C-alpha positions as CSV (number, residue, x, y, z in Angstrom):
1,A,-79.0,92.1,55.4
2,I,-79.4,95.6,53.5
3,D,-82.6,96.3,52.3
4,D,-83.4,97.5,49.0
5,F,-79.4,96.9,48.0
6,G,-78.5,99.1,44.2
7,T,-81.8,102.1,45.5
8,G,-82.0,105.4,48.1
9,Y,-78.9,105.3,50.9
10,S,-77.8,102.4,50.2
11,S,-73.5,102.7,49.5
12,L,-71.4,100.1,47.6
13,S,-69.1,101.2,51.5
14,Y,-72.3,99.8,53.3
15,L,-70.3,96.5,52.3
16,R,-67.3,97.4,54.5
17,Q,-68.5,99.6,57.2
18,F,-71.4,97.3,58.2
19,A,-70.9,93.8,60.0
20,I,-73.2,91.8,57.7
21,D,-74.8,88.5,56.2
22,R,-77.1,89.7,53.1
23,L,-78.1,91.7,50.4
24,K,-81.5,92.1,49.4
25,I,-81.9,93.3,46.0
26,D,-84.6,96.4,45.7
27,Q,-88.1,95.2,43.2
28,S,-87.4,97.7,41.4
29,F,-84.6,95.7,39.4
30,V,-86.8,92.7,38.7
31,R,-90.1,94.3,37.4
32,D,-89.3,94.0,34.6
33,L,-87.2,90.3,33.9
34,P,-86.3,88.7,32.1
35,E,-87.2,90.8,29.8
36,D,-85.1,93.8,30.8
37,T,-81.6,93.7,29.5
38,D,-80.9,96.6,31.8
39,A,-82.3,94.5,35.0
40,Q,-80.5,91.7,34.1
41,A,-77.5,92.9,34.1
42,I,-77.2,94.4,37.7
43,I,-79.0,91.7,39.3
44,C,-76.3,89.8,37.4
45,A,-73.4,92.3,39.2
46,I,-74.7,92.5,42.3
47,V,-75.0,88.6,42.7
48,A,-71.2,88.4,41.6
49,M,-70.4,91.3,43.8
50,G,-72.4,89.3,47.1
51,R,-70.8,86.4,46.1
52,S,-67.7,87.6,45.7
53,L,-68.2,88.8,48.7
54,G,-69.3,85.5,51.5
55,L,-73.0,87.4,51.2
56,R,-76.2,86.0,50.3
57,V,-78.4,87.0,48.1
58,I,-82.0,87.6,48.3
59,V,-84.1,89.6,45.8
60,E,-88.1,91.0,47.0
61,G,-90.9,90.9,44.4
62,V,-91.0,87.8,42.8
63,E,-94.2,88.3,41.3
64,T,-94.1,85.7,38.1
65,E,-92.1,82.0,37.3
66,G,-90.1,83.9,34.7
67,Q,-88.9,85.8,37.3
68,A,-88.2,83.1,39.6
69,E,-86.8,81.5,36.8
70,Y,-83.9,83.7,36.3
71,L,-83.4,84.4,39.5
72,R,-82.5,81.3,40.2
73,S,-80.6,80.8,36.3
74,V,-78.1,83.8,38.6
75,Q,-78.0,81.9,41.7
76,C,-80.0,84.5,43.5
77,D,-80.1,82.7,46.9
78,E,-83.3,83.5,47.7
79,S,-86.2,84.8,47.3
80,Q,-90.0,86.6,48.1
81,G,-92.4,87.8,46.5
82,Y,-96.5,87.2,45.7
83,L,-95.7,84.4,43.6
84,Y,-95.0,81.9,47.1
85,A,-97.6,84.4,49.3
86,R,-98.9,87.2,49.7
87,P,-98.8,89.4,53.2
88,M,-100.9,86.9,56.3
89,M,-101.4,87.5,59.2
90,P,-99.1,85.3,61.4
91,I,-102.2,82.4,62.3
92,D,-102.9,81.8,58.8
93,F,-99.6,81.3,58.0
94,E,-98.8,78.9,60.4
95,A,-101.6,76.9,58.7
96,W,-99.9,78.1,55.8
97,V,-96.4,76.7,56.8
98,K,-98.0,73.1,57.6
99,T,-99.6,72.5,54.1
100,R,-95.8,73.2,52.5
101,N,-93.7,70.7,51.0
102,P,-90.4,70.3,53.1
103,V,-87.6,71.4,51.2
104,V,-85.1,69.0,51.0
């Protein structure tokens, strides 16, 4: 995976240089969703590019249901963030997983 895609040192040339199967979109693009049309355009472009390259697209920093809804609408493959759970210790994670409904 290429983490924090779209910021810092993540270059489009990496998509050809490295054997990757995922792009992880940086949370800085998610913060202003769903209201910010520039953020929407950037997310849409990264998702479309990832899909056309056969990559899964993950987004980090999802904190609101509005953000999650928008990301589902553009077919982002996976998302993570405080909306789903806060960071936790392994023992707490094990207990938390047991309370979750299985995805079918």
